C-alpha positions in Angstrom: 0.0 0.0 0.0 1.2 3.5 -0.9 1.0 6.1 1.8 -0.8 9.4 1.2 2.7 11.1 1.1 4.0 8.8 -1.6 0.8 9.0 -3.6 0.9 12.8 -3.4 4.4 12.8 -4.8 3.5 10.4 -7.7 0.5 12.6 -8.6 2.7 15.7 -8.5 5.2 14.2 -10.9 2.4 13.2 -13.3 1.1 16.8 -13.1 4.6 18.1 -14.0 4.9 15.7 -16.9 1.4 16.6 -18.3 1.8 20.3 -17.9 2.9 21.0 -21.5 -0.1 19.1 -22.8 -3.4 21.0 -23.1 -5.9 18.2 -22.6 -8.9 19.7 -20.9 -12.7 19.7 -20.4 -14.3 23.0 -21.3 -17.0 23.6 -18.7 -18.0 27.2 -19.7 -17.0 28.0 -23.3 -16.6 31.7 -24.0 -15.2 34.1 -26.6 -12.6 35.2 -26.1 -11.2 32.1 -24.5 -9.8 34.0 -21.5 -13.4 34.4 -20.1 -14.2 30.7 -20.2 -13.6 28.0 -17.6 -11.8 24.7 -18.3 -10.4 21.8 -16.2 -7.1 20.5 -17.4 -6.0 16.9 -17.1 -2.8 18.1 -15.4 -4.9 20.1 -13.0 -6.7 16.9 -11.8 -3.4 15.4 -10.8 -2.3 18.6 -9.2 -5.3 18.8 -6.9 -4.9 15.1 -6.1 -1.3 15.8 -5.1 -2.3 18.9 -3.1 -5.2 17.2 -1.3 -3.1 14.2 -0.3 -0.4 16.5 0.9 -2.7 18.9 2.9 -4.5 16.0 4.7 -1.4 15.4 6.8 1.0 18.2 6.2 -1.1 21.4 6.0 0.9 22.8 8.9 4.0 22.7 6.7 2.7 25.3 4.3 5.4 28.0 4.3 4.5 31.0 2.2 5.5 34.6 2.5 2.8 36.8 4.1 2.6 39.0 0.9 1.4 35.9 -1.0 -1.7 35.7 1.3 -2.4 39.4 1.1 -2.2 39.4 -2.7 -4.4 36.3 -2.9 -7.0 37.8 -0.6 -7.1 41.0 -2.5 -7.6 39.2 -5.8 -10.4 37.2 -4.2 -11.9 40.5 -3.0 -12.0 42.0 -6.5 -14.3 39.2 -7.7 -17.1 41.2 -5.9 -17.1 43.9 -8.6 -15.8 41.8 -11.5 -18.4 41.8 -14.4 -17.6 38.2 -15.3 -17.4 36.2 -12.0 -16.5 33.0 -13.8 -13.5 34.5 -15.5 -12.5 36.2 -12.2 -12.7 33.0 -10.2 -10.8 31.1 -12.8 -7.8 33.4 -12.7 -7.9 33.5 -8.9 -7.9 29.7 -8.8 -4.8 29.7 -10.9 -3.1 31.9 -8.4 -4.2 29.7 -5.6 -2.8 26.6 -7.4 0.4 28.4 -8.2 1.1 29.5 -4.7 0.3 26.0 -3.4 2.8 24.6 -6.0 5.4 27.0 -4.6 4.7 25.8 -1.1 4.6 22.1 -2.1 8.0 22.0 -3.6 9.4 24.1 -0.7 8.1 21.4 1.7 9.1 18.4 -0.5 12.6 19.2 -1.5 13.4 15.5 -2.0 11.4 15.4 -5.2 12.9 18.4 -6.9 15.3 16.4 -9.1 12.5 14.0 -10.1 10.1 16.8 -10.9 12.7 18.6 -12.9 13.5 15.5 -14.9 9.8 14.9 -15.5 9.4 18.3 -17.0 12.6 18.0 -19.1 11.4 14.6 -20.5 8.1 16.1 -21.3 9.7 19.1 -23.0 11.9 16.8 -25.0 8.8 15.1 -26.4 7.2 18.5 -27.1 10.4 19.8 -28.7 10.7 16.9 -31.1 7.1 17.4 -32.1 7.6 21.2 -32.5 10.7 20.6 -34.8 8.7 18.2 -37.0 5.7 20.6 -37.0 7.9 23.4 -38.3 9.4 21.5 -41.2 6.1 19.8 -42.0 4.5 23.2 -42.2 1.7 22.1 -39.8 0.3 19.3 -37.7 -3.1 17.5 -37.4 -5.6 17.9 -34.6 -5.6 15.3 -31.8 -8.2 16.2 -29.1 -6.9 13.7 -26.5 -3.6 15.7 -26.3 -5.3 19.0 -26.6 -3.9 19.6 -30.1 -5.6 21.9 -32.6 -4.9 21.5 -36.3 -2.1 23.9 -37.4 -0.9 24.9 -40.8 1.1 27.6 -42.5 -1.8 27.9 -44.9 -4.3 28.6 -42.2 -5.0 32.3 -42.0 -5.6 32.2 -38.2 -2.3 30.5 -37.4 0.9 32.4 -36.6 3.5 32.2 -39.3 6.9 33.7 -40.1 7.2 35.1 -43.6 10.2 35.7 -45.8 10.5 36.5 -49.6 6.8 35.5 -50.2 7.0 32.2 -48.2 4.9 31.3 -45.2 6.3 29.0 -42.4 4.4 28.0 -39.4 6.1 29.1 -36.2 6.6 26.1 -33.9 3.6 25.8 -31.5 4.4 22.4 -30.1 1.5 21.4 -27.9 0.7 24.9 -26.9 -1.9 27.4 -28.1 0.8 29.9 -29.1 4.5 29.7 -30.1 5.5 32.3 -27.4 4.3 29.9 -24.7 6.4 27.1 -26.0 9.3 29.5 -26.1 8.8 30.4 -22.4 8.6 26.7 -21.4 11.8 25.9 -23.3 13.6 28.8 -21.7 12.7 27.4 -18.3 13.9 23.9 -19.5 17.2 25.4 -20.5 17.6 27.0 -17.0 16.9 23.7 -15.4 19.7 22.1 -17.5 22.0 24.9 -16.2 21.0 24.0 -12.7 22.0 20.4 -13.3 25.3 21.6 -14.9 26.0 23.6 -11.8 25.3 20.6 -9.6 27.9 18.6 -11.5 25.4 16.3 -13.3 26.5 14.1 -16.2 26.9 15.9 -19.5 25.7 12.9 -21.6 22.1 14.0 -21.7 22.5 17.7 -20.8 24.2 18.9 -24.0 22.0 16.9 -26.5 18.9 18.1 -24.6 20.2 21.6 -24.6 20.7 21.5 -28.4 17.2 20.2 -29.0 15.7 22.8 -26.6 17.6 25.7 -28.2 16.7 24.5 -31.7 13.0 24.2 -30.9 13.0 27.5 -29.0 14.6 29.1 -32.0 11.8 27.8 -34.3 9.1 29.5 -32.1 10.6 32.8 -33.3 9.4 34.2 -30.0 11.4 37.4 -29.5 10.5 37.7 -25.8 11.7 34.2 -25.1 14.9 34.8 -27.2 15.7 38.1 -25.4 14.8 36.6 -22.0 17.0 33.5 -22.5 20.0 35.5 -23.7 19.7 38.0 -20.8 19.6 35.1 -18.3 22.5 33.3 -19.9 24.6 36.4 -19.7 23.6 37.1 -16.1 24.1 33.5 -15.0 27.5 33.3 -16.6 28.8 36.4 -15.0 27.4 35.4 -11.6 29.0 31.9 -11.9 32.1 32.9 -13.9 34.4 30.8 -11.8 32.4 27.7 -12.6 34.1 26.0 -15.6 31.0 23.9 -16.5 28.7 26.9 -16.6 31.1 28.8 -18.8 31.2 25.8 -21.2 27.4 25.6 -21.4 27.2 29.3 -22.0 29.7 29.1 -24.9 27.8 26.1 -26.2 24.5 28.0 -26.0 25.8 31.1 -27.7 27.4 29.1 -30.5 24.2 27.2 -31.1 22.2 30.4 -31.2 24.7 32.0 -33.6 24.7 28.9 -35.9 20.9 28.9 -36.1 20.8 32.6 -36.7 23.1 32.1 -39.7 21.1 29.3 -41.1 17.7 31.0 -40.7 19.0 34.5 -41.3 16.1 35.7 -43.5 13.6 34.7 -40.8 15.7 36.3 -38.1 16.0 39.6 -39.8 12.3 39.6 -40.4 11.6 39.2 -36.7 14.3 41.4 -35.3 13.9 44.3 -37.8 10.1 43.8 -38.0 10.2 43.7 -41.7 7.2 42.7 -43.8 3.5 43.1 -43.3 3.1 40.3 -40.7 5.8 41.8 -38.4 4.5 45.4 -38.8 1.0 44.2 -38.0 2.2 42.4 -34.8 4.1 45.5 -33.6 1.1 47.8 -34.2 -1.2 45.5 -32.4 1.2 45.2 -29.4 1.6 49.0 -29.0 -2.2 49.5 -29.4 -2.8 47.0 -26.6 -0.5 48.9 -24.3 -2.5 52.1 -24.9 -5.7 50.2 -24.3 -4.4 48.9 -21.0 -3.6 52.4 -19.7 -7.0 53.7 -20.9 -8.8 50.8 -19.2 -6.9 51.5 -15.9 -8.3 55.1 -15.8 -11.8 53.6 -15.5 -11.1 52.4 -12.0 -7.6 53.5 -11.1 -7.7 52.4 -7.4 -9.1 48.9 -7.5 -9.3 48.0 -11.2 -12.0 46.4 -13.2 -11.6 43.0 -11.5 -9.3 40.1 -11.8 -9.5 38.2 -15.1 -11.9 40.8 -16.6 -9.5 42.9 -18.8 -11.2 42.0 -22.1 -14.7 42.7 -20.6 -13.7 46.3 -20.1 -12.5 46.8 -23.7 -14.9 48.8 -26.0 -14.6 46.3 -28.8 -16.0 42.7 -28.8 -13.5 39.8 -28.7 -10.7 42.2 -27.6 -7.3 40.8 -26.7 -5.3 41.2 -23.5 -2.6 43.8 -23.3 0.8 42.4 -24.3 2.3 43.4 -20.9 1.4 41.6 -17.7 2.1 44.7 -15.6 -0.4 46.7 -17.5 -2.8 43.8 -17.1 -2.3 43.9 -13.4 -2.8 47.6 -13.3 -6.0 47.5 -15.3 -7.6 44.5 -13.5 -6.4 45.2 -9.9 -5.8 48.9 -9.9 -3.0 50.8 -8.2 -3.6 48.9 -4.9 -3.3 45.5 -6.5 -0.4 46.6 -8.7 1.6 47.6 -5.6 0.8 44.3 -3.9 2.0 42.5 -7.1 5.2 44.5 -7.0 5.6 43.6 -3.3 5.3 39.9 -4.3 8.0 40.3 -6.9 10.2 42.2 -4.5 9.9 39.4 -2.0 10.8 36.8 -4.6 13.8 38.9 -5.8 15.1 39.2 -2.2 14.7 35.4 -1.9 17.4 35.0 -4.6 15.2 34.1 -7.6 17.1 36.5 -9.8 17.6 34.5 -13.0 14.1 33.2 -13.4 12.6 36.6 -12.5 14.7 38.3 -15.1 13.3 35.8 -17.7 9.7 36.3 -16.5 10.2 40.1 -16.4 11.4 40.3 -20.0 8.6 37.9 -21.2 6.0 39.8 -19.2 7.0 43.1 -20.8 6.0 41.8 -24.2 3.3 39.1 -23.6 0.4 38.3 -21.4 0.3 34.5 -21.0 2.1 34.5 -17.7 -1.0 36.3 -16.3 -4.0 35.2 -18.4 -3.5 31.5 -19.3 -3.4 28.3 -17.2 -0.2 27.2 -19.0 1.4 30.6 -18.4 0.4 30.8 -14.7 1.6 27.2 -14.1 5.1 27.7 -15.7 5.4 31.0 -13.7 4.9 29.3 -10.4 6.5 26.0 -11.2 9.6 28.0 -12.4 9.7 29.9 -9.2 9.2 26.8 -7.2 12.1 25.0 -8.9 14.6 27.8 -8.4 13.7 28.8 -4.9 16.3 26.3 -3.7 18.7 26.9 -6.6 
């Protein structure tokens, strides 16, 4: 017979492995999707792990006080949120994330197993993403949460050069940028294993695959975030010979891929072409909308998870900046509480992962709006709180 403690750990490892897969049951479908409510398969295993853990070890929950204050304030904003379902959904993701943070803090013995589970899962997703890119698409498969993708589909995100259309690598995610964020965390985990003196037999091949698939997402925020963290981590650990070697390996890999895919790189970096110009215009417009929405209720915000409700146009999109999202949804009070949470995490030594999330958060919203984004945010923090 397995004890509750062991069953909890097994369930948590399954949750980590399933995290990149989007298998879910849609309970309340809404347009845009951010306003709906779904239960993910990985979520079921997460709550199984948390329930079995809390039955016996609830006294071991060790979270900073600012976490509870922020969580309570977010719950409070549901009272005036126009869409209560969307508000509760996002609040629930914060609750889950903070419990994940506390879980790994109290169960340090499974850190390596959980990290390897995520790395193995990302290896599978990366191989699929590389095939997807060169195949110019992939079929739907509902049991893995996969939608049909194709460079020929007008709604899918592509990279263009000299009249050609190539599908950016989605992997198993709803957007290439999310895959980029997950792979950046995967590369940071590999660096952690390098720092601990782990065998290089698997680390360098995995690193090459992750860097290649991340490159094929053409996610500028993930690119910039990863390079910034690699530079920071290398300077911080300059005396570590293994870290220096991995840094050189990573930079050479990125440089080689940039040379091979140079037309695509220039298209993304210089924002050349119609698709790139359109992307930049929409991003800047979303920033303006975020500030305008904040002025409607500057103190307490429109309510958690209700950003798109407050937009004047139907089916509006979130602002491509998580800090503007927080300001608009939670107001100045919630924004200050959110900054206090980041400050506490920074003082805890989580510099590298916070630099990555800060850069991604400046240009995208998924770390705030989506289940997959919230989970990698808190899982990433939980992994590196002891590293």
